[in-house]
N, C-alpha and C positions, 0 to 999 in steps of 0.2 A: 690278758684280754680284759674287756669290760665285764664286770660282774652284773648278772641280771638283777641282783637284789639291791646293790647299793651304787652301781654305776661308777665304782672306783677303779682306776687303772693300776695295774701292777707295776712294779719297778721296771723301767724300760731296759732294753738290751743296751749294754755299754761296751766299751772297748772295741768299737767297730772303726777301722781305719777308712778314711775317705779323703777325697780331694775337694777343697773348698776355695772359692774365690772371695776375698775379703774386701776388695775395693777396686775401683777402676784403674787398670794398668798395673796392679800389683801382681807379682808372680803367684801362682796358686800354691797352696800349702796342703801337706798331708797331716791331718789332725784326727783326734778321736771324736766320734760323735755318738749320740744316743739314738737308738732306733726303737720306737715303742712296739710293744706287742700289738698284733693286728686287732683292730676293732671291727665292728660289723661291716661286711663288704670289703675288707682289706686283706692284704697278703704281705707277708715278709718273704722276700726272695734273696737267696744267697747267690750273689752275682758270680758268674763264671767268666764272663768276658764283656768288655765294653769298648766300642770304637771311639776314637778321638775325632769328633765331628766339628766342622767350622762353626756350627751353632754354639758349641761350648765356648769357643773363643769369643764369639759375640757377647755371650753372657759375661765372661771375665772382663771384657772391655767396656761393659755398660751399654752395649748397643741394643739391648732388648729392654732392660729396665734398670733401675738403680736399687732394687730390692735386695741388697747385700745383707748377709753373706749367702752366696749361692753354693749349693751342693751340685757339682757339675756331673756330666755323664748322662746319656739317655739312649745310646744305640747299643742295647745290651741283651744278653741271654743269661739265664740262670736256672736255678732249681728252687721251686716253691718249698719253703721251710715250715711255714705255719700259716693258717688262714683263720679269719675271724668268723663270727656268726653269720649265717645266711649265704656263705660262699658255696656255689655249686659248680662253677665252670672249671675250677682247678682244685687239686688237693695236694698235700705235702708229697714231695717226691717227683712231681711233674716237671719236666724240662720245658721251659717257656721262653718265648721272645717277648720283651717288654715293648709296649707301644704307648704313644701319647694321644691316641684318639680312641679312647674307650667309650664307645657309643652309648648314649643314654636310652635309646629306644622310644623316647617320649616327645622329643622336640619336633618342630615343624618339618625339619629335613627327614628325620627318622620316620615320621608318620606318613610322609609322601613316598616312602620306599627308597630314599637316598641317604642311607646311614653314613656313607663315607663323607658327607657334608655335616655330620652331627654338630650342632651349635652349642651343645651342653655336655661336653665329654667329662667323664669322671676322673677324679684324682683322690688320693687318700685324704681323709678328713683330718687326721692327726699330723702335727708337724714332727719332723726329725729335728734334733737340736744339737748345738755344740755342747760340750761337757758342762758349760756353765749355765745351760738352759736357754741360750739364745736360739730362737727358731731359725731354721734354714729354709731357703727357697730352692726347691729341687728343680733342676733344669728340665723344662717341658713336663713338669709334674712327675719326674722319675728319680733323678739323682742317683746314677748308677756307677760313678767312680767311687765305689764303696764296696766293702766286703759283703754288706747286706743293705737292702733298701726296703722301704715301706711304700707300697703302691695300692691303688684300688685294684681289686681282683679282676676287674674288666680290662685292666692294662696288661694282663697276662694271657698270652695265646699259646696253647699247648702245641708242640711240634715233635717230630721224630727225634728221640733222644740220641740217635746214632749220629746226628749232625754235629760237627765240631762247633763248640760255643763261639769261637772267634769268628767263624763264618756266619753262623745263624744270626748272631746279634746285629749284623750289618743291615738286616731287613728292618730294624727298628727305626731307621731314619733315612740316611742319604741314599743308599742303594735302592731301597723301596721307592723313594721319591722319584728316582730316575726311571726305574722300570715302569712304575705306574704312570709317569708322564707320557711314556711311549704307548703303553698297552691300554691303560684305563682312560686317561684324558685324551690322548691323541688318537686312540683306536687304530694304531698301526696294524697293517694286515699284509697277507701274502701279495707280493708284487709291487708294494709301495716303494717309493723313494723317500728316504728320511735323511735329514741333515740335523746334526747336533752341534750347537755352538757352546764350547766350554767342555773340556774333557777331564774334569776332576771326578770325584766319586759319583756325584749325581749324573753328570754327563755320560760317564761310562756305563752307569746303570741304565740310562736311556738307550744307549747303543746295544747293550745286552738284551734289553726288552724288545727293541726293534728286530734284532736278529732272531730272537726266540719266536717273534710273531710272523717271521717269514718275509721280511722286507727284502727286496731284490738288490737294493743299492743303499748303503748306509755311509754317509759322508760325515767325517769327524773334523771339526774346526777348532783350532787353538793356536796360540802363539808360541807354545813350548814344544819343541820337537820330541822331548821325552814323553810328554802326555799324548802326543799323536801316535807314538810308538805303542804306548799302553792301550790306546783306543782300538788298535788292530786286534789285540788279544780278546776283545769282547765282541768282535764281529764287524768292525768298520771295514768297508771295502775300499774306501778312498779317504784320503786326508787332505786338508787344506791348511797351510800355515798362514794364518791371518796377518802375520807380520810381513809377509812377502807377497801376498796376493790380495786382490779385492774379493772379499768373502762372497758378496752377492753374485758377482760375475763368475767366480769359480764354481759356485753351486749350480748356477744355470748351465755352465759348460758341461758339468757332469750329469745333467738331467735333460739332455737333448734340447737345451735352450729354453726349457719351460720353467724351471724351478722345481723344488721338491714338493711332494704331496704333503709332507709333514716336516716342519722345522721346529726344533725344540731349543729354546734359549735357556741354557743351564747356568748362565752367568748372572743375569738379572741387572743389566745396565741399559740406559737408554740407547746407547750406540749399538749394542748387540741385539736389542729388541728390534730396532729399525732394520738391521741386517736380516733378522729372521723374518720380519714382515715382508720385505721385498724379495727375499730369496725363495719364497714359496710359489707354487704354481697357482694359476687362477683357480679359485674355489678350494684352495688348499687350506691347511690348518697350521696355525702358530700356537705353540704352547709355551707359556712362561712358567718355568719351575725354579729358576734362580731367584733368590730373594733380594729385591732392591732395598736400598736404605731410604729413610723417610724424606730426605731432601730431593730425591731424584724426580725429574719431570720429563714428560714425553710429549712431543708435538708431532702430529702427523696430519697431512691434508685429509680432510674428511671425505673428499671425493675419492681418494685412493682407498680408504677403508671401504667405501661403498663399491667402488669399481672392481676391486680385487675379489670381492665376495668371500666365500669360505667362512672360517671361524677363527676367532682370536680368543684363547682360553688361558686362564691361570690354573695351575695344578697344585692343590694343597696336599702335601704328603702323597703325591701320586694318586690322589683319589682312591686310596686303598681302603679296604675293609679287612682288618687284620685276621679275623677268624676265617675269612674266605681266602685271602691271598697268601698268608704266611705258610700254612701247611702245604698248599699247592706248590709254592716256589721252592720250599725245602725238598719236596718230592722231586721236582724237576732237577734240582741240584744233585740229589742223590742218584738220579738217573744219568748224570753227566751232561745234561742239556742246558744247564745254567752255571757258568764257571764262577761262582761266588768266591771261591778260594783265591782267585787272581786279584781280588780287591785288597787282600791283606798283604801289605808291604813288609810289616814287621810286627812282632808281638813284644810288648813291653811290660814293665812293672808299674805299679801305681805311682811310684815316686818319679817316673819319667814323663808324666803328662806335660809338664811345662816345656821340656825339651821337644816333645812331639808337636806341640803348638808351633814351635819355631820351624821344624821340618815341614809341617803342613803349609805354613805361610810362605816358605821358600820353594814350594812345589817339589820337594824331594821325596815325598811319599804319597801314595794313593790313600791308604788307610794305615794308621798305627792303631793297634788294638791292645788294650790293657787286658792281661790274662791273669786270673787269680789262681 
């Protein structure tokens, strides 16, 4: 830790194995890294499990920034091993889910009572490094494809330790983004009709959220029959193969000709957003939770935007508030009301992450989870 007297840091933790991306298009490597002792407001977490998310692949391929080397992994759960000065929300031994929206409590969003939009989220101040001292850029401020990671204590949310780490960690990103898109952003409720375009981890999370909220009809849309089959496990009542049918017309046919009350685009492409826009009922809601790439453009007749009414929203991390949502969702899972375990296709070792990226890209898995 930092000494109160001379502010000198002790020798960092070494011999921690981790997955690092060194350059655009390069296969990831398992290397030894240094993890500093926690400073004020920080925590060292021994990672128990971390999901392989598409965002990590974006980092590896340079789709987010070119601030290599990246310490990948962010969809994680683990046990707090040590905390720095001033940490009160967790203590050593706590089982936690890591999150990348550690709210500050002070920005304009937080002061207005909307902390899920926090514009100044916290990360650890100290860098983790390669063994030669090169600073690492942790994915989403976490970097959890590692035996241990250093985070801001606010990125740790304590949950029931009875939950399996491989399942609990999924709330750290994709599954939470989907559930929140349906429940928090889209406000799905009893009796609603909901359509979800794109049935990967985020889309199936949205389906599970809509089902949990009591939607009476949930329509899953994808071009992959395997993914449509998976979607039914999470509560889809109907499926549409977009390779074989017109998505907008199919959704209208399944909603008495009107369109769905809520349509969630979990793909994030102009063509899927247009489908979502026109597949909703008048005064319905469209939620974009799939992340588009910078070059994508959208053109819509402004009269249609006005004439169809309703709302068009984007969903950042499912508009979640970790301290509110994580414990609640873990409890619902423990009660058998939220089938988080169905998202886990396989459990893998740290040196299988590159192989898992290939499986994810080919649509062979819903989630590969690194288990330590």
